[in-house]
MARRO-265167 format. One line per 8 residues: number of its first residue (from 1); their letters; for each residue x, y, z of N, C-alpha, C. Coordinates in steps of 0.2 Angstrom, whole numbers. Example, Ala and Ser with C-alpha at 12.3 -4.5 7.8 and 13.67 -1.06 7.14 Angstrom:
// MARRO-265167
1> AS> 66,-28,39,62,-22,39,66,-16,39; 64,-11,35,68,-5,36,64,0,39
END
This chain:
// MARRO-265167
1> MNIPLSTY> 84,289,64,88,285,60,86,284,52; 91,285,48,89,285,41,90,278,38; 85,274,39,85,267,37,80,266,31; 82,264,26,77,263,20,71,259,22; 65,261,19,59,257,20,60,250,18; 64,249,13,64,243,10,67,237,15; 71,240,19,73,235,25,68,232,29; 63,236,30,57,234,34,53,229,30
9> YYKSKKSA> 52,231,24,48,226,19,52,219,19; 58,219,18,62,213,17,62,209,24; 62,212,30,62,208,36,55,205,37; 50,209,35,43,207,35,42,201,31; 44,201,24,43,196,20,47,190,22; 53,190,25,57,185,27,53,181,33; 51,185,38,47,183,44,41,179,41; 37,182,37,31,179,34,33,172,31
17> KKIAEESK> 38,172,27,40,166,24,42,160,29; 45,162,34,47,157,40,41,155,43; 36,159,44,30,157,48,26,152,43; 26,154,37,23,149,32,26,142,32; 33,142,32,36,136,31,35,132,38; 35,135,44,34,132,50,27,129,50; 23,133,48,16,130,48,15,124,43; 18,124,38,18,118,33,21,112,36
25> LKKRIEEI> 27,114,40,31,108,43,26,105,49; 23,110,53,19,107,58,13,103,55; 10,105,50,5,101,47,7,94,45; 13,94,42,16,88,40,18,83,46; 20,86,51,22,82,57,15,79,60; 10,83,60,3,80,62,1,75,58; 2,75,51,0,70,47,4,64,48; 10,64,49,15,58,50,13,55,56
33> VKEFPGYG> 12,59,62,10,56,68,3,53,68; -1,56,64,-8,53,63,-8,46,60; -3,45,55,-3,39,52,1,34,56; 6,36,60,11,32,64,11,35,71; 6,33,75,5,36,82,11,34,86; 15,29,84,20,27,89,27,30,87; 27,35,82,33,38,81,35,44,86; 41,44,88,43,49,92,47,54,88
41> ERRVTKQL> 51,59,91,54,64,87,59,62,82; 63,57,84,68,54,79,65,51,73; 60,47,74,57,44,68,53,49,63; 50,54,67,47,59,63,52,63,59; 58,64,62,63,68,59,66,64,53; 67,57,54,69,53,48,65,53,42; 58,53,44,53,53,38,53,59,35; 54,65,38,55,71,35,61,72,31
49> HREGYRVN> 66,69,33,72,69,29,71,65,23; 68,60,23,66,56,17,62,60,12; 58,65,14,54,69,10,57,76,8; 64,76,10,67,82,8,68,88,13; 65,87,19,65,93,24,72,93,27; 75,99,28,81,99,31,80,102,38; 79,97,43,77,98,50,81,94,54; 82,96,61,85,91,65,80,89,71
57> HKRIGRLM> 82,84,74,77,81,79,75,85,85; 80,90,86,78,94,92,73,99,90; 73,102,84,68,106,82,61,103,81; 61,96,79,55,93,78,52,91,85; 57,90,90,54,88,96,51,95,99; 54,100,98,51,107,101,44,108,97; 44,107,91,37,108,87,32,103,90; 34,97,91,29,91,94,27,93,101
65> VELDIQCK> 31,96,105,29,99,111,24,104,110; 25,109,106,20,114,104,14,112,102; 14,106,98,8,103,95,5,99,100; 8,98,106,5,93,111,5,86,108; 10,84,105,10,77,102,15,73,106; 13,67,108,17,63,112,17,56,109; 23,53,109,23,46,106,19,41,111; 15,37,109,11,33,113,15,27,115
73> QPRAYRPT> 15,26,122,19,20,124,15,14,125; 19,8,123,15,2,123,13,-1,130; 8,-4,130,6,-7,137,11,-13,139; 10,-15,145,14,-21,147,12,-27,143; 17,-32,143,16,-38,139,10,-42,143; 6,-45,139,1,-49,141,1,-56,137; 2,-61,141,3,-68,138,-3,-70,134; -3,-74,129,-8,-77,125,-7,-84,123
81> TNSKHNFQ> -2,-87,126,1,-93,124,-1,-99,129; -3,-104,126,-4,-110,130,2,-115,129; 6,-115,134,12,-119,134,11,-126,138; 5,-127,140,4,-133,144,2,-139,139; 7,-142,137,6,-148,132,11,-153,133; 10,-159,129,15,-164,130,20,-165,124; 19,-160,119,23,-160,113,31,-159,115; 35,-160,110,42,-159,111,43,-151,111
89> RYPNLIIG> 48,-149,116,50,-142,116,57,-142,114; 59,-137,110,65,-136,107,70,-131,110; 76,-131,110,81,-126,113,81,-120,109; 83,-115,113,83,-108,109,90,-108,105; 89,-107,99,95,-108,94,97,-101,92; 94,-96,94,95,-89,91,99,-84,96; 100,-87,102,104,-83,107,111,-81,104; 112,-74,104,119,-72,102,120,-72,94
97> ITPTAPNQ> 114,-74,90,115,-74,83,112,-68,80; 115,-65,75,112,-59,71,112,-61,64; 106,-62,61,106,-64,54,109,-59,49; 112,-61,44,116,-57,39,112,-57,33; 107,-60,32,103,-60,26,96,-62,27; 91,-61,22,84,-64,23,84,-71,24; 79,-74,27,77,-81,27,82,-85,31; 86,-82,35,90,-86,40,87,-87,46
105> IWVADITY> 83,-82,49,79,-83,55,72,-80,54; 67,-84,56,60,-82,56,58,-82,63; 54,-77,65,51,-77,72,44,-77,71; 40,-80,75,33,-81,75,30,-80,82; 24,-77,82,20,-76,88,12,-75,86; 8,-75,91,1,-74,90,-1,-69,95; -6,-65,93,-9,-60,97,-17,-60,96; -20,-56,100,-28,-55,100,-30,-48,98
113> IHLAHGFV> -36,-48,95,-39,-41,93,-46,-41,96; -47,-36,100,-54,-36,103,-59,-34,97; -65,-37,98,-71,-36,94,-76,-33,98; -82,-31,96,-87,-29,100,-89,-34,104; -89,-40,102,-91,-46,106,-86,-52,104; -81,-53,108,-76,-58,107,-69,-56,104; -66,-60,101,-59,-59,99,-58,-62,92; -53,-59,89,-50,-62,83,-42,-63,84
121> YLSAILDL> -40,-68,82,-33,-69,83,-28,-68,77; -23,-65,78,-18,-64,72,-11,-68,74; -10,-73,69,-3,-76,69,1,-73,64; 7,-71,66,12,-68,61,19,-71,61; 22,-71,56,29,-73,55,33,-67,52; 39,-65,55,43,-60,53,50,-63,51; 53,-60,46,60,-61,45,64,-57,49; 68,-60,54,72,-56,59,77,-51,55
129> FSRKVIGY> 79,-53,49,84,-49,46,81,-42,44; 75,-42,41,72,-36,39,66,-34,43; 64,-37,48,58,-36,51,52,-36,47; 52,-39,41,46,-39,37,42,-45,39; 35,-43,39,30,-48,40,29,-52,34; 31,-59,34,31,-63,28,26,-68,28; 22,-69,33,16,-73,34,12,-71,39; 5,-72,38,0,-70,43,-6,-74,42
137> ALSLSLDA> -10,-74,47,-17,-77,46,-21,-75,52; -28,-74,51,-33,-72,55,-38,-77,57; -40,-78,63,-45,-83,64,-49,-81,71; -55,-84,71,-59,-83,77,-57,-88,82; -53,-93,80,-51,-99,84,-44,-99,86; -42,-100,92,-34,-100,93,-32,-107,93; -32,-110,87,-30,-117,86,-24,-118,82; -22,-124,81,-15,-125,77,-16,-123,70
145> SLATEALK> -22,-123,67,-22,-121,60,-21,-114,59; -22,-109,64,-20,-102,64,-13,-101,62; -9,-104,66,-2,-103,65,1,-107,59; -2,-113,57,-1,-116,51,-2,-112,45; -8,-109,44,-9,-105,39,-4,-99,38; -2,-96,43,3,-91,43,10,-94,40; 11,-99,42,18,-103,40,17,-104,33; 12,-107,30,11,-109,23,11,-103,19
153> MALRDRKP> 9,-97,21,9,-91,17,17,-89,17; 20,-89,22,28,-87,22,31,-92,17; 30,-98,17,33,-103,13,32,-102,6; 25,-100,4,24,-98,-3,27,-92,-5; 28,-87,-1,31,-81,-3,39,-81,-3; 42,-85,1,49,-85,2,52,-91,0; 59,-91,0,63,-97,-1,68,-98,4; 66,-101,10,70,-101,16,76,-105,14
161> LTGCIHHS> 82,-103,17,88,-107,16,88,-114,20; 91,-119,18,92,-125,22,95,-123,28; 92,-125,34,95,-123,40,92,-117,43; 87,-114,39,84,-108,42,81,-109,49; 81,-105,53,79,-106,60,72,-103,61; 67,-106,63,60,-104,65,60,-103,73; 59,-97,75,59,-96,82,52,-94,85; 50,-96,90,43,-95,93,44,-96,101
169> DQGVQYAS> 38,-95,104,37,-97,111,36,-104,111; 34,-107,117,33,-114,117,25,-116,117; 22,-112,114,14,-113,113,13,-119,109; 7,-122,111,5,-128,108,4,-128,100; 3,-122,97,2,-121,90,9,-122,87; 14,-120,90,21,-121,87,24,-128,88; 22,-131,93,25,-137,95,21,-143,92; 15,-142,89,10,-147,87,14,-151,81
177> EEYVNILK> 12,-157,81,15,-162,76,15,-159,69; 9,-157,67,8,-154,60,12,-148,59; 13,-144,63,17,-138,62,25,-140,62; 27,-144,66,34,-146,66,36,-150,60; 31,-154,58,32,-158,52,33,-154,46; 29,-148,45,30,-144,40,37,-141,40; 39,-139,46,46,-136,46,51,-141,44; 50,-147,46,55,-152,44,55,-153,37
185> EHNILSSM> 49,-153,34,49,-154,26,53,-149,22; 53,-143,25,57,-138,22,64,-137,25; 66,-141,29,73,-141,32,74,-135,36; 69,-133,40,69,-127,44,69,-130,51; 74,-127,55,75,-129,62,70,-126,67; 68,-129,72,63,-126,77,68,-124,83; 66,-118,85,69,-115,91,63,-111,95; 64,-112,101,59,-109,106,62,-105,112
193> SDKGNPYH> 58,-100,114,60,-96,120,60,-100,126; 63,-98,131,62,-102,138,55,-101,140; 52,-105,143,45,-105,146,44,-99,150; 39,-95,148,37,-89,152,41,-83,151; 46,-83,146,50,-77,145,49,-75,138; 44,-70,137,42,-67,131,48,-63,128; 53,-61,132,58,-56,129,63,-60,125; 63,-67,125,67,-71,121,65,-71,114
201> NATAESFF> 59,-68,113,56,-67,106,54,-60,105; 59,-55,107,58,-48,108,55,-45,101; 58,-47,96,56,-44,89,49,-45,88; 46,-51,89,39,-52,88,35,-48,93; 37,-48,99,33,-44,104,33,-37,102; 39,-34,100,39,-27,98,35,-26,92; 34,-30,87,30,-29,81,23,-29,84; 21,-33,88,14,-33,90,12,-27,94
209> KTFKYEEV> 17,-24,98,15,-18,101,14,-12,96; 18,-12,91,18,-7,86,11,-8,82; 9,-14,81,3,-16,77,-3,-14,81; -3,-15,88,-8,-13,92,-9,-5,92; -4,-2,93,-4,6,94,-5,9,87; -3,7,82,-4,10,76,-9,8,71; -13,3,73,-18,0,69,-24,-2,74; -23,-7,78,-29,-9,82,-32,-4,86
217> YLNDYQTI> -28,0,90,-31,5,95,-34,11,92; -33,11,85,-36,17,82,-42,15,78; -44,9,78,-50,7,75,-55,3,79; -61,4,78,-67,1,82,-69,-5,78; -66,-11,79,-68,-17,75,-74,-19,78; -79,-21,74,-86,-24,77,-86,-31,75; -84,-33,69,-84,-40,67,-77,-42,64; -76,-48,63,-70,-51,59,-70,-48,52
225> DDVIERVP> -75,-46,49,-75,-43,42,-71,-37,43; -72,-33,48,-69,-26,49,-61,-27,49; -59,-33,53,-52,-34,54,-49,-36,47; -53,-41,44,-50,-43,37,-49,-38,32; -54,-33,33,-53,-27,28,-47,-22,30; -45,-22,36,-40,-17,38,-33,-20,39; -33,-26,43,-26,-28,45,-22,-30,39; -24,-34,34,-19,-35,29,-16,-29,26
233> YFLEQVYN> -20,-23,25,-18,-17,22,-13,-14,26; -14,-14,33,-9,-11,38,-2,-15,37; -3,-22,37,3,-26,37,7,-25,31; 4,-25,25,7,-25,19,9,-18,16; 4,-14,17,5,-7,14,8,-2,18; 7,-3,25,10,2,30,16,-1,33; 15,-6,37,21,-9,41,27,-11,36; 26,-15,31,31,-17,27,34,-12,22
241> AKRLHSSL> 29,-8,20,31,-4,14,33,4,16; 30,6,22,31,13,24,34,14,31; 33,10,36,35,12,42,43,11,43; 46,16,46,53,17,47,55,13,53; 60,9,53,63,5,58,70,7,60; 71,9,66,77,12,69,83,6,68; 81,0,69,86,-5,69,88,-7,61; 84,-4,57,86,-5,49,89,2,47
249> GYVPPNEF> 91,6,51,93,13,48,88,17,46; 82,17,49,76,21,48,74,20,40; 73,14,38,70,13,32,65,7,33; 60,7,28,55,1,29,58,-5,27; 55,-11,30,57,-18,28,58,-19,21; 53,-17,17,53,-19,10,59,-15,6; 60,-9,8,66,-5,6,73,-8,8; 73,-11,14,79,-14,17,81,-20,13
257> EVSYKNNF> 76,-24,11,77,-30,8,79,-29,1; 76,-24,-3,78,-22,-9,85,-19,-9; 87,-15,-5,94,-13,-4,99,-18,-3; 97,-23,1,102,-29,2,103,-33,-4; 97,-34,-8,98,-38,-14,102,-34,-19; 101,-28,-20,105,-24,-25,112,-24,-23; 114,-23,-17,121,-23,-14,124,-30,-15; 120,-36,-14,122,-42,-15,124,-44,-22
265> SALSA> 119,-41,-27,120,-42,-34,126,-39,-36; 127,-33,-34,133,-29,-36,140,-32,-34; 140,-35,-28,146,-39,-26,147,-45,-29; 141,-48,-32,142,-55,-35,144,-54,-42; 143,-48,-45,144,-46,-52,151,-47,-54
END
């Protein structure tokens, strides 16, 4: 066959280019999953789209299989709440309600972090609209002041609307007189999940599962100082600023809120 040698050279160059591109793509996939171990093929694909890659999730899924990368699955729920108290319990006010703006519904919960000897406790408050962590506190003690400090941080940084709903479990920290009085002072309504049903506070539970798999289980915390050094960075610079959320259209919470504010300003102009 009389086929020009240039044809072979062209095919060889094209093949080498594709190989190089796929190698670069695989490397980037590994980097994304290293930073966000909970990402499956769809979130990895969405992150790549944001960086300019023109790929579909099926191709990314195939490459993740080749790289032997699997999304880490959260462990089963483990309760950490003491609901055996005599304080007033409040009805669940958020059933069937979807927030349409920031500061309409806040959700709060507490989790634990293993140390070499003992635990550190993290109290966090999220805005249900944007999934943004708006208040948090760390302590070696699981007392009412832990939750109160997280609430004070949220109040400093946000301007909750009158009638904003604060939703939590029935833990003593959230039912305490001090905590409830702070909510009342800011015209915030108390709402609580049914006793023993963590899934009525699903957003907070989902956040803690992500937090454990993408931060806690990747680090060997020895002391509370190790936790203080790492956790605020993860919450503010990774979870709020970079992590993609499927419920937000695969954008981070900070970006989602900025987009909302820009759209609201445009409509109000």
